[in-house]
PDB file of N, CA, C and O in Angstrom, chain B, residues numbered from 101:
ATOM      1  N   UNK B 101       0.755  -1.140  -0.261  1.00  0.00           N
ATOM      2  CA  UNK B 101      -0.105  -0.075   0.025  1.00  0.00           C
ATOM      3  C   UNK B 101       0.605   1.604   0.145  1.00  0.00           C
ATOM      4  O   UNK B 101       1.001   2.000   1.241  1.00  0.00           O
ATOM      5  N   UNK B 102       0.693   2.402  -0.973  1.00  0.00           N
ATOM      6  CA  UNK B 102       1.186   3.470  -1.019  1.00  0.00           C
ATOM      7  C   UNK B 102       1.382   4.547   0.202  1.00  0.00           C
ATOM      8  O   UNK B 102       0.231   4.833   0.530  1.00  0.00           O
ATOM      9  N   UNK B 103       2.084   5.111   0.840  1.00  0.00           N
ATOM     10  CA  UNK B 103       2.328   5.862   2.134  1.00  0.00           C
ATOM     11  C   UNK B 103       1.248   7.163   1.206  1.00  0.00           C
ATOM     12  O   UNK B 103       1.217   7.477   0.016  1.00  0.00           O
ATOM     13  N   UNK B 104       0.344   7.736   2.610  1.00  0.00           N
ATOM     14  CA  UNK B 104      -0.143   8.784   2.463  1.00  0.00           C
ATOM     15  C   UNK B 104       0.683  10.158   1.938  1.00  0.00           C
ATOM     16  O   UNK B 104       1.848  10.382   2.269  1.00  0.00           O
ATOM     17  N   UNK B 105      -0.034  10.952   1.150  1.00  0.00           N
ATOM     18  CA  UNK B 105       0.549  12.264   0.867  1.00  0.00           C
ATOM     19  C   UNK B 105       0.496  13.260   2.293  1.00  0.00           C
ATOM     20  O   UNK B 105      -0.556  13.487   2.891  1.00  0.00           O
ATOM     21  N   UNK B 106       1.718  13.752   2.672  1.00  0.00           N
ATOM     22  CA  UNK B 106       1.555  14.796   3.664  1.00  0.00           C
ATOM     23  C   UNK B 106       0.944  15.490   3.503  1.00  0.00           C
ATOM     24  O   UNK B 106       0.969  15.952   2.362  1.00  0.00           O
ATOM     25  N   UNK B 107       0.064  16.016   4.381  1.00  0.00           N
ATOM     26  CA  UNK B 107      -0.829  17.135   4.700  1.00  0.00           C
ATOM     27  C   UNK B 107      -0.190  18.559   4.072  1.00  0.00           C
ATOM     28  O   UNK B 107      -0.534  19.387   3.228  1.00  0.00           O
ATOM     29  N   UNK B 108       0.827  18.375   4.891  1.00  0.00           N
ATOM     30  CA  UNK B 108       1.636  19.626   4.293  1.00  0.00           C
ATOM     31  C   UNK B 108       1.898  20.339   3.381  1.00  0.00           C
ATOM     32  O   UNK B 108       1.846  21.559   3.224  1.00  0.00           O
ATOM     33  N   UNK B 109       2.472  18.723   2.175  1.00  0.00           N
ATOM     34  CA  UNK B 109       2.933  19.012   0.731  1.00  0.00           C
ATOM     35  C   UNK B 109       1.698  19.647   0.287  1.00  0.00           C
ATOM     36  O   UNK B 109       1.912  20.564  -0.506  1.00  0.00           O
ATOM     37  N   UNK B 110       0.287  19.406   0.599  1.00  0.00           N
ATOM     38  CA  UNK B 110      -0.789  19.570  -0.259  1.00  0.00           C
ATOM     39  C   UNK B 110      -1.147  20.648   0.168  1.00  0.00           C
ATOM     40  O   UNK B 110      -1.225  21.023   1.338  1.00  0.00           O
ATOM     41  N   UNK B 111      -1.528  21.536  -1.397  1.00  0.00           N
ATOM     42  CA  UNK B 111      -1.992  22.901  -1.052  1.00  0.00           C
ATOM     43  C   UNK B 111      -3.289  23.236  -0.673  1.00  0.00           C
ATOM     44  O   UNK B 111      -3.442  24.367  -0.210  1.00  0.00           O
ATOM     45  N   UNK B 112      -4.250  22.510  -0.765  1.00  0.00           N
ATOM     46  CA  UNK B 112      -5.358  22.416  -0.096  1.00  0.00           C
ATOM     47  C   UNK B 112      -5.778  22.330   1.414  1.00  0.00           C
ATOM     48  O   UNK B 112      -6.921  22.663   1.729  1.00  0.00           O
ATOM     49  N   UNK B 113      -5.111  22.005   2.112  1.00  0.00           N
ATOM     50  CA  UNK B 113      -4.673  22.026   3.495  1.00  0.00           C
ATOM     51  C   UNK B 113      -4.160  23.039   3.782  1.00  0.00           C
ATOM     52  O   UNK B 113      -4.560  23.520   4.842  1.00  0.00           O
ATOM     53  N   UNK B 114      -3.069  23.832   3.016  1.00  0.00           N
ATOM     54  CA  UNK B 114      -2.337  24.826   4.072  1.00  0.00           C
ATOM     55  C   UNK B 114      -3.220  26.157   3.932  1.00  0.00           C
ATOM     56  O   UNK B 114      -3.893  26.551   2.980  1.00  0.00           O
ATOM     57  N   UNK B 115      -2.960  26.806   5.391  1.00  0.00           N
ATOM     58  CA  UNK B 115      -3.937  28.362   5.121  1.00  0.00           C
ATOM     59  C   UNK B 115      -3.615  29.227   4.587  1.00  0.00           C
ATOM     60  O   UNK B 115      -2.412  29.472   4.682  1.00  0.00           O
ATOM     61  N   UNK B 116      -4.353  30.045   3.849  1.00  0.00           N
ATOM     62  CA  UNK B 116      -3.911  31.465   3.591  1.00  0.00           C
ATOM     63  C   UNK B 116      -2.240  32.003   3.901  1.00  0.00           C
ATOM     64  O   UNK B 116      -1.185  32.126   3.279  1.00  0.00           O
ATOM     65  N   UNK B 117      -2.813  32.233   5.362  1.00  0.00           N
ATOM     66  CA  UNK B 117      -1.277  32.863   5.638  1.00  0.00           C
ATOM     67  C   UNK B 117       0.310  31.765   5.476  1.00  0.00           C
ATOM     68  O   UNK B 117       1.451  32.205   5.615  1.00  0.00           O
ATOM     69  N   UNK B 118       0.045  30.678   5.238  1.00  0.00           N
ATOM     70  CA  UNK B 118       1.044  29.630   5.199  1.00  0.00           C
ATOM     71  C   UNK B 118       1.033  29.721   3.610  1.00  0.00           C
ATOM     72  O   UNK B 118       2.092  30.069   3.089  1.00  0.00           O
ATOM     73  N   UNK B 119       0.086  29.481   2.891  1.00  0.00           N
ATOM     74  CA  UNK B 119       0.469  30.144   1.191  1.00  0.00           C
ATOM     75  C   UNK B 119       1.221  31.094   0.666  1.00  0.00           C
ATOM     76  O   UNK B 119       1.932  31.064  -0.339  1.00  0.00           O
ATOM     77  N   UNK B 120       0.878  32.462   1.892  1.00  0.00           N
ATOM     78  CA  UNK B 120       1.380  33.540   0.857  1.00  0.00           C
ATOM     79  C   UNK B 120       2.703  33.793   1.950  1.00  0.00           C
ATOM     80  O   UNK B 120       3.104  34.954   1.861  1.00  0.00           O
ATOM     81  N   UNK B 121       3.514  32.916   3.020  1.00  0.00           N
ATOM     82  CA  UNK B 121       4.462  32.723   3.285  1.00  0.00           C
ATOM     83  C   UNK B 121       5.489  32.132   2.259  1.00  0.00           C
ATOM     84  O   UNK B 121       6.647  32.461   1.999  1.00  0.00           O
ATOM     85  N   UNK B 122       4.579  31.031   1.706  1.00  0.00           N
ATOM     86  CA  UNK B 122       5.366  30.479   0.737  1.00  0.00           C
ATOM     87  C   UNK B 122       5.615  31.204  -0.884  1.00  0.00           C
ATOM     88  O   UNK B 122       6.611  30.990  -1.575  1.00  0.00           O
ATOM     89  N   UNK B 123       4.802  31.827  -1.155  1.00  0.00           N
ATOM     90  CA  UNK B 123       4.562  32.600  -1.941  1.00  0.00           C
ATOM     91  C   UNK B 123       5.972  34.090  -1.802  1.00  0.00           C
ATOM     92  O   UNK B 123       6.690  34.473  -2.725  1.00  0.00           O
ATOM     93  N   UNK B 124       5.958  34.517  -0.637  1.00  0.00           N
ATOM     94  CA  UNK B 124       6.909  35.510  -0.816  1.00  0.00           C
ATOM     95  C   UNK B 124       7.796  34.613  -0.429  1.00  0.00           C
ATOM     96  O   UNK B 124       8.669  35.457  -0.227  1.00  0.00           O
ATOM     97  N   UNK B 125       8.360  33.541  -0.132  1.00  0.00           N
ATOM     98  CA  UNK B 125       9.893  32.798   0.325  1.00  0.00           C
ATOM     99  C   UNK B 125       9.845  32.262  -1.212  1.00  0.00           C
ATOM    100  O   UNK B 125      10.625  31.377  -1.564  1.00  0.00           O
ATOM    101  N   UNK B 126       9.285  32.600  -1.748  1.00  0.00           N
ATOM    102  CA  UNK B 126       9.587  31.776  -3.334  1.00  0.00           C
ATOM    103  C   UNK B 126       9.720  30.255  -3.673  1.00  0.00           C
ATOM    104  O   UNK B 126      10.216  29.691  -4.648  1.00  0.00           O
ATOM    105  N   UNK B 127       9.165  29.819  -2.639  1.00  0.00           N
ATOM    106  CA  UNK B 127       8.478  28.618  -2.336  1.00  0.00           C
ATOM    107  C   UNK B 127       7.820  28.058  -3.303  1.00  0.00           C
ATOM    108  O   UNK B 127       8.174  27.091  -3.977  1.00  0.00           O
ATOM    109  N   UNK B 128       6.801  28.701  -3.378  1.00  0.00           N
ATOM    110  CA  UNK B 128       5.531  28.011  -4.135  1.00  0.00           C
ATOM    111  C   UNK B 128       5.555  29.325  -5.050  1.00  0.00           C
ATOM    112  O   UNK B 128       6.257  30.288  -4.744  1.00  0.00           O
ATOM    113  N   UNK B 129       4.547  29.303  -6.474  1.00  0.00           N
ATOM    114  CA  UNK B 129       4.175  30.526  -7.432  1.00  0.00           C
ATOM    115  C   UNK B 129       2.833  30.880  -7.276  1.00  0.00           C
ATOM    116  O   UNK B 129       2.115  30.124  -6.622  1.00  0.00           O
ATOM    117  N   UNK B 130       2.371  31.897  -7.763  1.00  0.00           N
ATOM    118  CA  UNK B 130       0.970  31.972  -7.522  1.00  0.00           C
ATOM    119  C   UNK B 130       0.350  31.617  -8.748  1.00  0.00           C
ATOM    120  O   UNK B 130      -0.869  31.728  -8.878  1.00  0.00           O
ATOM    121  N   UNK B 131       1.164  31.150  -9.765  1.00  0.00           N
ATOM    122  CA  UNK B 131       0.501  30.330 -10.816  1.00  0.00           C
ATOM    123  C   UNK B 131      -0.075  29.059 -10.288  1.00  0.00           C
ATOM    124  O   UNK B 131      -1.248  28.684 -10.284  1.00  0.00           O
ATOM    125  N   UNK B 132       1.146  28.401  -9.783  1.00  0.00           N
ATOM    126  CA  UNK B 132       1.278  26.594  -9.049  1.00  0.00           C
ATOM    127  C   UNK B 132       0.290  27.174  -8.513  1.00  0.00           C
ATOM    128  O   UNK B 132      -0.407  27.343  -9.513  1.00  0.00           O
ATOM    129  N   UNK B 133      -0.256  27.581  -7.712  1.00  0.00           N
ATOM    130  CA  UNK B 133      -1.494  27.518  -6.736  1.00  0.00           C
ATOM    131  C   UNK B 133      -2.512  27.534  -7.546  1.00  0.00           C
ATOM    132  O   UNK B 133      -3.153  26.484  -7.527  1.00  0.00           O
ATOM    133  N   UNK B 134      -2.964  28.482  -8.374  1.00  0.00           N
ATOM    134  CA  UNK B 134      -4.417  28.469  -9.223  1.00  0.00           C
ATOM    135  C   UNK B 134      -4.650  27.533  -9.881  1.00  0.00           C
ATOM    136  O   UNK B 134      -5.805  27.139 -10.040  1.00  0.00           O
ATOM    137  N   UNK B 135      -3.188  26.717 -10.640  1.00  0.00           N
ATOM    138  CA  UNK B 135      -3.215  25.324 -10.992  1.00  0.00           C
ATOM    139  C   UNK B 135      -3.657  24.421 -10.791  1.00  0.00           C
ATOM    140  O   UNK B 135      -4.220  23.675 -11.592  1.00  0.00           O
ATOM    141  N   UNK B 136      -3.450  24.235  -9.307  1.00  0.00           N
ATOM    142  CA  UNK B 136      -3.984  23.115  -8.733  1.00  0.00           C
ATOM    143  C   UNK B 136      -5.656  22.589  -8.534  1.00  0.00           C
ATOM    144  O   UNK B 136      -6.581  23.201  -9.067  1.00  0.00           O
ATOM    145  N   UNK B 137      -5.778  21.843  -8.016  1.00  0.00           N
ATOM    146  CA  UNK B 137      -7.430  21.233  -8.367  1.00  0.00           C
ATOM    147  C   UNK B 137      -8.093  21.194  -6.932  1.00  0.00           C
ATOM    148  O   UNK B 137      -8.971  20.410  -6.573  1.00  0.00           O
ATOM    149  N   UNK B 138      -7.602  22.023  -6.309  1.00  0.00           N
ATOM    150  CA  UNK B 138      -8.571  21.904  -4.972  1.00  0.00           C
ATOM    151  C   UNK B 138      -9.833  22.177  -5.185  1.00  0.00           C
ATOM    152  O   UNK B 138     -10.010  22.645  -6.310  1.00  0.00           O
ATOM    153  N   UNK B 139     -10.989  22.050  -4.416  1.00  0.00           N
ATOM    154  CA  UNK B 139     -12.494  22.664  -4.691  1.00  0.00           C
ATOM    155  C   UNK B 139     -12.330  23.878  -4.714  1.00  0.00           C
ATOM    156  O   UNK B 139     -12.975  24.592  -5.481  1.00  0.00           O
ATOM    157  N   UNK B 140     -11.186  24.472  -3.642  1.00  0.00           N
ATOM    158  CA  UNK B 140     -11.415  26.069  -3.633  1.00  0.00           C
ATOM    159  C   UNK B 140     -10.980  27.048  -4.582  1.00  0.00           C
ATOM    160  O   UNK B 140     -11.352  28.206  -4.394  1.00  0.00           O
ATOM    161  N   UNK B 141     -10.248  26.784  -5.577  1.00  0.00           N
ATOM    162  CA  UNK B 141      -9.382  26.515  -6.306  1.00  0.00           C
ATOM    163  C   UNK B 141     -10.114  26.864  -7.939  1.00  0.00           C
ATOM    164  O   UNK B 141     -10.111  27.829  -8.703  1.00  0.00           O
ATOM    165  N   UNK B 142     -10.709  25.475  -7.934  1.00  0.00           N
ATOM    166  CA  UNK B 142     -11.408  25.026  -9.333  1.00  0.00           C
ATOM    167  C   UNK B 142     -13.341  25.750  -9.536  1.00  0.00           C
ATOM    168  O   UNK B 142     -14.223  25.596 -10.381  1.00  0.00           O
ATOM    169  N   UNK B 143     -13.212  26.535  -8.230  1.00  0.00           N
ATOM    170  CA  UNK B 143     -14.492  26.864  -9.088  1.00  0.00           C
ATOM    171  C   UNK B 143     -15.120  28.417  -9.767  1.00  0.00           C
ATOM    172  O   UNK B 143     -14.244  29.279  -9.701  1.00  0.00           O
ATOM    173  N   UNK B 144     -15.885  28.716 -10.130  1.00  0.00           N
ATOM    174  CA  UNK B 144     -15.627  29.380 -11.357  1.00  0.00           C
ATOM    175  C   UNK B 144     -16.035  30.736 -10.591  1.00  0.00           C
ATOM    176  O   UNK B 144     -16.982  30.754  -9.805  1.00  0.00           O
ATOM    177  N   UNK B 145     -15.094  32.102 -10.935  1.00  0.00           N
ATOM    178  CA  UNK B 145     -15.369  33.141 -10.884  1.00  0.00           C
ATOM    179  C   UNK B 145     -16.243  33.739 -11.401  1.00  0.00           C
ATOM    180  O   UNK B 145     -15.921  33.943 -12.571  1.00  0.00           O
ATOM    181  N   UNK B 146     -17.669  34.346 -11.065  1.00  0.00           N
ATOM    182  CA  UNK B 146     -18.227  35.318 -11.967  1.00  0.00           C
ATOM    183  C   UNK B 146     -17.426  37.018 -12.519  1.00  0.00           C
ATOM    184  O   UNK B 146     -16.660  37.740 -11.881  1.00  0.00           O
ATOM    185  N   UNK B 147     -17.879  37.158 -13.631  1.00  0.00           N
ATOM    186  CA  UNK B 147     -17.354  38.315 -13.954  1.00  0.00           C
ATOM    187  C   UNK B 147     -17.977  39.380 -13.248  1.00  0.00           C
ATOM    188  O   UNK B 147     -17.608  40.540 -13.429  1.00  0.00           O
TER     189      UNK B 147
END
């Protein structure tokens, strides 16, 4: 059985504060964040 992914590495489980810290530290790009398929980021944003 494959090990479960570490929740700290799954962007869907990180807080907005942690995501902002990672973007500021250049550990994560905003594009990479938006390209993830988490429920929060895959919803349509109305114009």
